[in-house]
N, C-alpha and C positions, 0 to 999 in steps of 0.2 A: 615857483621853481626854486627860489632861495630858501623857502620854508622846507622843501623836500630835502635839499642838501643838508640843512641843519639837522634834520631828523636822522639822516643817514650817518653823519659824523657822530651824533650822540649815541646811536646804536652800536657803532664800532667801538666807541670809547667804553661803553658799559661792558661789552663782551670781553674786551682786553683787560679791563679792570678785574672782572670776575675770574678770568683765566689766571691772571697774575696772583690773585688772592689764593686761588685753589692750589696753584703750583707752590706758593710759599708755605701753605698749610701742610701739603704733602711732604715738602722738604723737612719741615720741623718734625713731622711724624716719623719720617725715615731716620732723622738724626737722633731723636730721643726714644722712640718706641719701635724702631725698625726690627730688632732681633725677635721681640715677642710676637710681632705681627707675622714675621717670616716663619717662625716655628708654628704659629697657629695655622698658617696657610698649608704648611707641609703636613700638619697633623690630619688634614682632610684626606690625604692620600697615604695610607699606611698598610703595612702587611703584618700578619701575625701567624705564629705557629703555636698550636695547642699541644702540649706534651702531656698525655694522660699518665698519671702516676699511681693511681690507687683504685683499680677495679676491686670488686669484692674479692676477698681472699678465698682460695680453694683449699680446703683442709681434708685430712684423712678422718677416719671414723672416731678417733680420739681427740680431734680438735688440733692436731699437729699440722701447721701450715705446709702445704705442698707448693705454694707460690709465695712470692714476696718475702723470701727468707733472707735475702742478702741486700745490703745497702750499696749504693754506688754514688759517684760524683758525676754530675752531668755538666758539661761545659757548653755554655751559650756563647758563641764566638761571632763578633763583628769582623768579618773577613777583610774589611778595608783597612782596619787599623791594628789588627792582631799582631802581636810581636812575641808570642810564646813558644814558637817552634812546635815540634811534634810531641805533644804531651798525651797523646792517645795511641791506641794500638794501631799497628800498621795496616790492619784490615779496613780501617776507616779513611786511609789516605786518599783513595780515589774519590770518595764522597766529599772530603774536605776540598780537594782540588777543584771539583765540580762547583762547589759553593763559592770558592774564590773567583772562578771564571765568570760566574753569573752575578757576582756581588751580593750573594744571598747570605742570610744567617745560617751558620752551621751549628747543629745541636749534636754533640758527640760525647759518649762516655769517656771520662778521663781516667788515667792510671791512678791519680791521686789528686786531692784538692790543691789548688794553686791560689796564691794571693798576689795582689798588686801587679797583675799583668794587664797591660793595655789591651782593650778589646775583648776581655774574657770575664764572664760572669759564671760563678759556680753554684749549682743547685744540689742539695742533698736529696736523693731519691731512693726508693726501694726498687730493686730489680725484679721484674715479674718472674723471670726464670733464673734459677741458680746455675752455677757451673756444672753441678752434678744433678741436674733436674731429674726427678723421679716421674714415672708414669707419663712420659712425653706424649705418646700417641693418644692416650686417654684424655689428658688435659687439653692437648691441642696447642694452637699458636694464634697470634694476632697478626692482622695486616697493618699496613702503614697508617691507617686511619684510627687504629686502636680498637677495631672491631674484631670479634672472634672469627678466625679464618677456618679453623678445623676443631674437631673434638668437642669436649664440653665447653670450651671457650666460645664455640660457635652456637651450640645448642642452648646455652644459658646466657647468651650475649646481652639480652635486654636486662636481665636481672643483674648481671655482673657490672654493667655500666650505669645502672639506675642512680646510684648515689655516689658516683666516683668523684674524687677530688682531682684537681688538675692545675698545672702551671700554664699560664698563657704568656708567651714571649712575643712582644710587639715592637715594631721599629718603623720609622719613617722610610718610605721607599720612593724610588723614582718611577717613571712610567713603565720601565721594564721589570719592576719588582725588586730591583737591587737596593742595597742599603744606602741611605744618604748619610755619610759619615759626619760625626760631630754632635749629633743630637742624642746619641746613646740608645740603649735598648731598655725597654720597660718590661719588668717581670711582675706578674700579678698571680695571685692564687696561693695554694699551699699543697703540701704533699703528705698530709696526715694519713696514716694507714686507715683503710676502711674498716669499720667495725662489722660490716655485713660479711656473710660467708656462705659458700656452697659446701656442704658437708658430704663427702663421699663415703662409700663403704670400704674403700681401700685402707689397708693397714700398712703404715709406712715401713715397719720392720719386715713384714712378709713381702712387701713389694721389693725391698732391697735384696732379700734372699732370692726371690724369683729373677730379678734382673741380673744378679751375679751368676746364677746358674745358667741363665739363658745365653750367656756369653759363649757357651759351648756350641751354639748353633749360629750359622751365618745368617740364615733367613728362616722366619717362622713365627710362632706365637706361643705364649704360655698364659693359661688362666688358672687361678686358684680361687675356689669358692667354698663357702660354708655349706655343709650338707643340709642342715635343718632349715636354714633361712634363704639360701640362694644368693646371699650377699657376696659379691666378687671382692676379694681382699687383695688380689694382685692381678694385674693385666700387663703383659709385656708383648711388644711386637719387635721383631728383628728384621733388618738392621735398624738401629736407632739413629737419631739425629738430634741436633740442638736447634730450638726455635729461633735462635739468633744467628744461625748460620745455614740458611736455606740453600745457599749456593753449594755448599759441600754436600748437603742432602741430595741434591739433584744429580750428583755424580755417583751416588750409590743406588742401584736399581731397587725400587720398592721401599726406600727408606721413609717416604712420606705417607705410606699406606699403613693403616692400622689392620694388620692381618688377623687380629682377634675377631674382626667383624666380616672378613672376606671368605668366599667359598673356595673349597679345595676338594680334590678327589678324596674319597673317604677311606676306602680299603676295608680291611678285615674288622676294624672296630665296629663297623655297621652290622656285623654278624650278631651282635647283641640284640639288634632289632629283630632279626630273623628268629633268634632264640626266644625273645619275648612274645612274638606273635604265635609261635608254636605252643608255648606254655599257656598263654592266655586262651588258646583254643582248646585247652584240656589235655594237651600232649604231655607225656612224661618220659617214657622210654623211646629211644630212637637209636638205631644201629646202622652202620654203613661200612662196607669193605672198600677202602680206597686203593685203587690200582695206579694212582698217579694222575689220572685224568677222568673226565666224565663226558659222555656224549649228550648234547642237548640239541634236538633237531638234527640239522646237518652240520653242527659245529662240535668241536671237541675243545673242552676247557680244562686246562691242567692246573694242578697244584703248583706251588712255588718250586721251581727247579724240577718239576715233574716227579716230585718225591712220592714214593709209595708209602702210605701211612698204615695200610693194612686194616684190620678190624677195629672199628672205633665206636665208642658210645659218646654221649653228649660231653662228658667231662674231658675225655681224651681228645675229642675233635676240637674243642675250644683251646686246649693247651697247645696243640700243634697248628691250629688255625687252618684246618683242612677245607679247601674250596669245595670239593665234591660233596662233602657231608652237608654243608650249609646250602648248597644249590639244591640238593635233594630235599632238604627240609623246607626251603623257600617255595619250591614247586608244590609241595604238599600244602603249605599254608594258603597259597593262592594269592592273586593280585590284590583282591579287595582287603583281605586281612593284613597283608604286608603294608599297603598304603595307610590303612586305618591306624596300625600300630606306629608306623613311622611318624605320622602327623601328630599322634597323641604324645609322642616323646619329644616333639618340638621341631622336627625336620620339615623343610618345605615352606616355612613361614618366617617372616622377619620377627626379631625380638626387640621390643622397646625396653632398653636397659635403664633409661632415665627419661624424663620428659623431653621429647624431641630428639632423643639419641637412639638410633636404630642400628641393628646389624643387618647384613644381607639375608635374604630368604633362602639362598642356595638353590638347589634344583632337585626335584623328584620327577621321575617318569610318571606320565598320566596312567589312569586305569586302562585306557585303550592301548597304550604302548606296552603296558605290562601284560596285555593279552597274548603277546608273543613270548613263548617260553624262553627264548634267548635273552630277551630284555629282563624278564623276571629272574632268570638265573644270574644275570649280572648284578642286579640290585641285591639279591640275596647274599652275595659275597662282598658287596660294597663297591661295585664297579659300574660301568655303563654311564647313563646320563646323570648319575647321582653326584651331587656336589654338596658339601656340608661346611659349616663354619666351625671354628673352635668353640664359639659360644654355644652352638647347638650340640656339639659333642659333650661339652661340659654339662649342659642341661640334662641330656640323657643320663649321664652318669650320676648326677645329683638325684634324679628320680629313683634310680635303682638303689643307690646307697641310702636313701631316705625312706625305704620301705614301700616304694611305689607312689609316694606323694610328691607332686610337683610344687616346688617353691620357686616361682619365676626368678631367674637371675636378674640382678640389678646392680647399679654402680653408684647411685646417689641416695643419700638418706633424706636430705631436704635442704632448705635455705633458712638463713637467719637474717632478718632485716629489721634494723632498729631494735634489736633485742627480742624479736618475736620469731619463733620457729614455725616453719611451714613444711610438713612432710611432703616429700616428692610422691607423685601419684603412682610411681612404679615401685616404691619401697613398701615392704611388708604387705604385699597384696594377698588376696585370698588364695589359699593353697587348694590344690585339686588332686584327687586320687586318680592316677593314670594306670597303674598296674596293681594287681592284687598283692597283698602282703606275701603270699606264698611264691608268686612269680619273682618278686623282687628279691626275696631271701635266697631262692634257688640260684638266681643269676649271681648274687653276691658271693655265695659259696663257690660257684664255679670260677668266678674271677679271682678269688683267693687261691684257688688251685693253679691258675695261670701264673700268678706271682710266685708261688712256691716251687712249681716244677715245670712250668711252660715257658712261653715266649717272654713272659714278664719277669723272669728271675733276676735279670740285671737291674731291674728297677725297684726290687723289693727292699724297703727300709727295715731297720731293726725293730720297728713297732708293728710290722706286718702291713699288708695292703691287699687290695683286689684290683687287678688291672686287665686291660685288653690292648694289644698292640696292633699296628697296621703297617703295611708297606704298600701303599696305594700306587699303582703304576700310572705314570703320567704320559708316556709315549715321547718324552723329551730326552734328547741325547745330549750329554755334557761334552766338554772339550776333549775328554779322553776317549770319546766314542762309546760311553756306557749310558744306558737308559737310567734316568733318575727316578726317584720315588718320593712320595710324601710320607715321611716317617712319623707315625702317630703313636702316642700312648695316652690312654685315659683311664683314670682309676680313682680309688678312694683310699684313705688311711685315717687312723690306724685300722687294723683288721677288725678289732673288737670295738663296737660303738663308733663307727666312722664319723670323723669330725670335718674333714676337708676332702674336696674333689680337686684333682689336678689334671689338666689336659695340656699336652705338649705336642706341637707340630713342628717338625724340622722339614722345611721345604726344600725340594730338589736335592734330596740326600742320596748318599751312596747306598744301594740296596744291601750291600754286605755289612754295613755298619748300622747298629741300632742307635741312631743319633739322639733319639728322644728319651730313651730309658735312663741314661745317666743323669739327665736334667731332672726327671721325675724323682729319682732317688735322692739327689742333692737337696732339692726343695723340701721333700717330705721329711728327711732326717733333720734338716736345720730348723724347720718349724717344730718338729717334735722336741728338739733340744730347747728351743725358745719357750715352749709351753709345758715342758716337763711331761711329755707324752711318752709312755714306755710300752 
């Protein structure tokens, strides 16, 4: 019994002695090494924000950067100790206040670089989009994770991010993710501009010309393309927006939509398809006496304002855009020939303008639907189920102006990665004859007549052109109680040896005002001056 008591006392003594030794050792560690161990423990729980600064640059056809053209100062703010006041634009105030409330790091563009301010670190970066960003809808925008959200930023996201440089901002955080003050913020990485690039067919100078001219229309689209190659040198969608102010864009109807790619009512410009089908079938002479309307089955279809055009041949009918004339011609062509010609000219199918970047296919009535004369009549004058995109309208015009040869429209030349160029699969693709040279030349001559003495007179530049206008009915009534139209003009210039195609759409326009023609004229004349075209 005495022996057991001795063993018990001995065990208690050993445990006490070990505990005392351990306590003493921990006290010494806390006294001499406490801060480093504390920081090491905290480092096991950290938060970080990666700010991407250098995706591959997007350039125009001449290598002129369209993105990453302006530098800026980025402020990384420890909201717990920051004492700098409002050094940033007022639009970031709500974001900053939210970061303060959650004890989070705030990363905000500053008005200017600041030094020696507690809780503030400054980074020199390139701004992806400039204040006066060109080709906004074509280029697109990024989401909060630095990925492409729309446009070519989305279509080429993998390439554009492949070799990006980035800043990583990290800090010790509590269990809620807030900053633990006093340990500072660690910034790693660099913001060297990327040497990789996505090269577009866009010409910066022509894009500026087109955007300035397009200010005349509230809503719509403009496309400018080269006749011989199909390269799109300018693409504008209205209304515009800025990628850094999506909130404002949401307040403008349709601002985030690229209308160059979207389908709209076609109207009279589609009469060029009806004419092409007639000529390709061997037709030459065609006459019609317009009394202001034409009966099709049990329906009566009128010309604009029921105007009596009288005796017409092909040239005069195109100049006044007589509905009855082209309905009669379309019925003669038949459903099969009309569909065949429309599809050959690019309607009813989506266009891939760059790898993974597509336009809408629009809408064509089927052969069975066109078996009804009323539907075929509507299609012949550009109405009914027919919906077309500005891209398709420009493609049709390119074929006509290029002697009947289709050069598929495209927006990207290719990519440069680590100094190696790779052509985009949609650039400089195989050309295809769609119309006979005679058909194309006849239509060109007739379009020139429209510019000189028909509905395209207000669009005709000093170097001459060939045009076709449209006032496509929408059935939509505006605030003043008037029905709006889609005002189109599509054509080529100069008259001799056409170099460019221009397609303009003014959406929901006043039918009494030719909204698109002045835009066509301004663009064509400014390009002519730029390139000394007479």
